C-alpha positions as CSV (number, residue, x, y, z in Angstrom):
1,X,-5.5,14.6,-7.8
2,X,-5.6,12.5,-4.6
3,X,-8.4,10.8,-4.1
4,X,-9.7,9.3,-0.7
5,X,-12.3,8.1,1.3
6,X,-13.4,8.6,4.9
7,X,-15.7,7.3,7.6
8,X,-16.6,4.3,9.8
9,X,-16.5,1.1,8.0
10,X,-19.2,0.4,5.8
11,X,-20.5,3.8,5.8
12,X,-17.2,5.5,3.6
13,X,-17.8,8.7,1.6
14,X,-15.3,9.8,-1.5
15,X,-13.0,12.7,-1.2
16,X,-10.4,14.3,-2.9
17,X,-7.4,16.3,-1.3
18,X,-7.1,19.9,-3.1
19,X,-4.3,21.8,-3.9
20,X,-4.1,23.4,-0.4
21,X,-4.4,20.3,1.3
22,X,-7.9,20.5,2.2
23,X,-10.1,17.8,2.2
24,X,-13.4,17.9,-0.3
25,X,-16.5,16.0,-0.1
26,X,-17.0,13.9,-3.3
27,X,-20.4,12.7,-2.4
28,X,-22.4,14.9,-4.5
29,X,-20.4,13.3,-7.9
30,X,-20.1,9.8,-7.4
31,X,-21.4,7.3,-4.8
32,X,-17.9,6.1,-3.8
33,X,-14.7,5.9,-5.2
34,X,-14.6,2.2,-6.8
35,X,-12.3,0.2,-9.2
36,X,-14.2,2.0,-12.3
37,X,-13.4,5.3,-10.9
38,X,-10.0,4.5,-11.5
39,X,-10.0,4.2,-15.1
40,X,-8.9,7.1,-17.7
41,X,-12.2,7.9,-18.5
42,X,-13.5,8.2,-14.7
43,X,-10.2,10.1,-13.6
44,X,-10.4,12.8,-16.4
45,X,-14.2,13.5,-15.4
46,X,-12.9,14.0,-11.5
47,X,-9.9,16.4,-12.8
48,X,-12.5,18.7,-14.9
49,X,-14.5,19.3,-11.5
50,X,-13.8,22.6,-9.7
51,X,-12.7,21.5,-6.1
52,X,-13.1,25.0,-4.9
53,X,-17.0,24.4,-5.1
54,X,-17.0,21.1,-3.4
55,X,-17.5,20.8,0.6
56,X,-15.1,21.1,2.5
57,X,-14.7,18.0,5.2
58,X,-13.3,19.8,8.5
59,X,-12.7,16.6,10.3
60,X,-12.8,13.5,8.1
61,X,-12.5,11.0,11.1
62,X,-11.1,7.6,9.8
63,X,-9.5,7.6,6.9
64,X,-10.4,4.4,4.5
65,X,-8.7,2.5,2.2
66,X,-8.6,5.0,-1.1
67,X,-11.0,2.7,-2.8
68,X,-13.5,-0.1,-2.7
69,X,-13.4,-3.2,-4.8
70,X,-9.8,-4.3,-5.1
71,X,-9.9,-7.3,-6.8
72,X,-5.9,-8.3,-6.3
73,X,-3.5,-7.4,-3.9
74,X,-0.1,-8.3,-5.3
75,X,3.4,-8.2,-3.8
76,X,6.8,-8.4,-4.6
77,X,9.4,-9.8,-2.6
78,X,13.3,-9.1,-2.1
79,X,13.0,-5.9,-4.8
80,X,15.9,-4.2,-3.4
81,X,19.4,-5.8,-3.0
82,X,20.2,-4.4,0.5
83,X,16.8,-5.7,1.9
84,X,17.8,-9.1,0.3
85,X,21.2,-9.2,1.8
86,X,19.6,-8.4,5.2
87,X,17.2,-11.3,4.8
88,X,20.0,-13.8,4.1
89,X,18.4,-14.4,0.5
90,X,20.0,-14.0,-3.1
91,X,19.3,-11.2,-5.3
92,X,16.1,-12.4,-7.2
93,X,17.0,-13.0,-11.0
94,X,13.0,-12.5,-12.0
95,X,10.6,-10.6,-9.7
96,X,9.1,-12.9,-6.7
97,X,5.3,-12.5,-6.4
98,X,3.1,-13.5,-3.8
99,X,-0.4,-11.9,-2.8
100,X,-2.2,-10.6,0.4
101,X,-5.7,-11.4,1.1
102,X,-8.3,-8.5,0.3
103,X,-9.1,-9.4,4.3
104,X,-5.6,-8.1,5.1
105,X,-6.8,-4.6,3.6
106,X,-7.5,-1.5,6.4
107,X,-7.0,2.3,6.5
108,X,-3.7,3.7,6.7
109,X,-4.5,4.5,10.4
110,X,-6.4,1.6,11.2
111,X,-5.2,-1.0,14.1
112,X,-2.9,-3.7,13.3
113,X,-3.8,-6.8,15.2
114,X,-1.3,-9.4,15.6
115,X,-2.8,-13.0,14.6
116,X,-3.0,-15.6,17.9
117,X,0.6,-17.0,18.8
118,X,2.1,-14.3,16.7
119,X,6.2,-14.0,17.7
120,X,7.7,-12.4,14.7
121,X,5.7,-9.9,13.2
122,X,7.4,-7.3,11.0
123,X,7.1,-3.8,8.9
124,X,7.8,-3.1,5.3
125,X,7.1,0.7,4.2
126,X,6.6,-0.1,0.0
127,X,5.5,1.7,-3.0
128,X,1.7,0.6,-3.9
129,X,1.1,0.7,-7.7
130,X,-2.6,1.2,-8.4
131,X,-3.9,-0.4,-11.9
132,X,-6.6,2.1,-13.9
133,X,-6.8,0.2,-17.3
134,X,-6.9,-3.8,-18.2
135,X,-3.5,-5.1,-18.6
136,X,-2.4,-8.5,-20.3
137,X,0.7,-8.9,-21.6
138,X,2.0,-5.3,-21.8
139,X,5.3,-4.3,-23.2
140,X,7.5,-2.2,-20.5
141,X,7.5,0.6,-22.6
142,X,3.7,1.0,-22.3
143,X,3.5,-0.1,-18.8
144,X,3.0,3.1,-17.0
145,X,0.0,4.3,-19.4
146,X,-1.8,1.2,-17.1
147,X,-1.3,3.0,-13.9
148,X,-3.8,5.1,-12.3
149,X,-2.0,6.3,-9.5
150,X,0.4,5.5,-6.5
151,X,-0.2,5.2,-2.8
152,X,1.7,4.1,0.4
153,X,1.6,0.4,1.4
154,X,2.7,-1.3,4.8
155,X,3.1,-4.7,4.3
156,X,3.0,-6.0,8.1
157,X,4.6,-9.6,7.5
158,X,4.6,-12.3,10.5
159,X,7.9,-13.8,9.7
160,X,7.3,-17.2,11.9
161,X,4.2,-17.9,9.2
162,X,6.0,-16.8,6.1
163,X,9.2,-19.0,6.8
164,X,9.0,-21.7,9.2
165,X,5.4,-22.8,8.5
166,X,5.7,-24.7,5.2
167,X,7.5,-22.5,2.9
168,X,4.8,-20.3,1.5
169,X,4.9,-16.4,2.0
170,X,1.4,-15.9,2.1
171,X,0.6,-17.3,5.1
172,X,2.5,-14.3,6.9
173,X,1.2,-12.0,4.4
174,X,-2.2,-12.1,4.3
175,X,-3.5,-12.1,8.3
176,X,-6.6,-9.7,8.9
177,X,-5.2,-5.9,9.0
178,X,-1.9,-6.6,7.6
179,X,-2.3,-4.2,4.8
180,X,-2.6,-0.6,5.5
181,X,-3.1,1.6,2.5
182,X,-3.2,5.0,2.1
183,X,-4.1,7.8,2.8
184,X,-4.6,8.5,-0.6
185,X,-4.3,7.5,-4.4
186,X,-2.2,10.0,-6.0
187,X,-3.1,9.9,-10.2
188,X,-0.3,9.4,-12.1
189,X,0.3,12.7,-13.4
190,X,1.3,13.9,-10.0
191,X,3.9,11.6,-9.8
192,X,6.3,11.8,-12.7
193,X,9.2,9.7,-12.0
194,X,7.9,6.6,-9.4
195,X,11.4,5.7,-9.2
196,X,12.4,8.5,-7.3
197,X,10.9,8.7,-4.3
198,X,12.1,8.6,-0.9
199,X,10.5,6.5,2.0
200,X,10.7,5.9,5.5
201,X,9.3,4.2,8.4
202,X,9.5,4.8,12.3
203,X,8.4,2.4,15.2
204,X,8.0,4.0,18.5
205,X,9.4,7.1,17.4
206,X,12.6,5.2,15.8
207,X,13.5,5.6,12.4
208,X,14.0,1.9,11.1
209,X,13.5,2.4,7.6
210,X,15.3,4.9,5.0
211,X,15.1,4.1,1.5
212,X,14.1,5.2,-2.2
213,X,12.5,3.5,-5.0
214,X,15.5,4.3,-6.9
215,X,17.0,1.4,-5.3
216,X,14.0,-1.0,-6.5
217,X,15.7,-4.0,-8.5
218,X,12.7,-4.1,-10.9
219,X,11.0,-0.7,-11.6
220,X,7.4,-0.1,-11.5
221,X,7.2,-0.2,-15.7
222,X,9.0,-3.9,-15.4
223,X,6.5,-5.2,-12.7
224,X,3.7,-4.1,-14.4
225,X,4.6,-5.9,-18.0
226,X,6.2,-8.8,-16.2
227,X,2.9,-9.3,-13.9
228,X,0.4,-9.2,-16.6
229,X,2.3,-12.1,-18.3
230,X,1.1,-14.1,-15.4
231,X,-2.2,-12.6,-14.9
232,X,-4.5,-9.8,-16.0
233,X,-4.7,-6.9,-14.2
234,X,-7.8,-5.0,-13.7
235,X,-8.5,-1.5,-12.5
236,X,-8.5,-1.2,-8.6
237,X,-6.0,-4.2,-8.4
238,X,-2.7,-3.2,-6.3
239,X,0.8,-4.0,-6.9
240,X,3.1,-3.8,-3.6
241,X,6.5,-3.2,-5.0
242,X,8.9,-4.2,-2.1
243,X,10.7,-2.6,0.8
244,X,14.1,-1.2,1.3
245,X,16.5,-2.5,4.2
246,X,15.5,-1.8,7.6
247,X,12.6,-4.5,8.6
248,X,12.7,-6.1,12.0
249,X,14.0,-9.6,10.8
250,X,17.1,-7.7,9.6
251,X,17.9,-5.7,12.6
252,X,21.7,-6.5,14.5
253,X,22.5,-7.7,16.8
254,X,19.4,-9.5,16.8
255,X,16.1,-9.1,15.3
256,X,13.0,-6.9,16.5
257,X,9.4,-7.8,16.1
258,X,6.2,-5.8,16.6
259,X,4.2,-6.1,20.3
260,X,0.8,-4.9,21.5
261,X,1.5,-1.1,22.1
262,X,4.0,-0.6,19.4
263,X,3.4,2.5,17.1
264,X,4.6,2.6,13.4
265,X,4.8,6.0,11.6
266,X,5.4,5.5,7.6
267,X,5.5,7.6,4.4
268,X,6.3,8.3,1.0
269,X,7.4,11.8,-0.3
270,X,4.0,13.1,-2.1
271,X,2.0,10.3,-1.2
272,X,1.3,10.9,2.6
273,X,1.7,9.0,6.0
274,X,0.1,6.5,7.9
275,X,0.1,5.5,11.5
276,X,-0.7,2.5,13.0
277,X,-1.0,1.3,16.8
278,X,-0.6,-2.3,17.6
279,X,-3.0,-4.7,19.3
280,X,-2.9,-8.3,20.5
281,X,-5.3,-10.5,19.0
282,X,-9.0,-9.1,19.4
283,X,-11.6,-9.9,16.6
284,X,-13.8,-6.7,17.6
285,X,-10.8,-4.4,16.5
286,X,-11.2,-6.4,13.1
287,X,-14.8,-6.4,12.5
288,X,-16.1,-3.2,14.0
């Protein structure tokens, strides 16, 4: 099951994508796709709906983040050995955790707006893991039972802010619009192996990242278990699991960073594609 939301900011409507790729409106069944919708009971109720009876949405327009009410946007750093190498950093012995702000969250095709003074903004295609059940001190063998589904995340990062401005990653990760998510959340039952998903990212039509979740240092089950030992995970929380090599910071012979006018396109097999245009600082693009 693929769940999505569409419509202008503040007026989003719930929908699902049926087996034929047709967008179907869910407004007659629920007011919105919220964190509560992602719980096992609520997802099962949606599975029981005959999608063919739902209204077709011929032109969804803007695609919003797949659910509302996200409580935490947690990220994992350097979760690929080749990415650690291109960053000139050691492979971590334990997962490196940081957070993106909820205000960084945007739809999959919304504008990415560079913060004032940005000179080293970068891209990162990542697998997003959506929590569906309250998780606290979860065993790794049971961890995937707490996952509602998966999605595509672009962990946009300002490297100067992240690395050169006092040593806390969050500064470069939580800028407004730096967290495109979607287009859908694909329920976990349709992703039999989250460690076998090819992923890619293009900038201005040039392939920059080609990778797979199979090269993650710490897999999804380990991450859910590990993170649940430091904080309680609730339905609607999102874990972004790290990027493969090919980020702008690691390009040779010199780094390449995003500038106004650039276009990013990225995707993960079975989870859909994103497409963002990069803009110079303009608060109207954030608030509008």
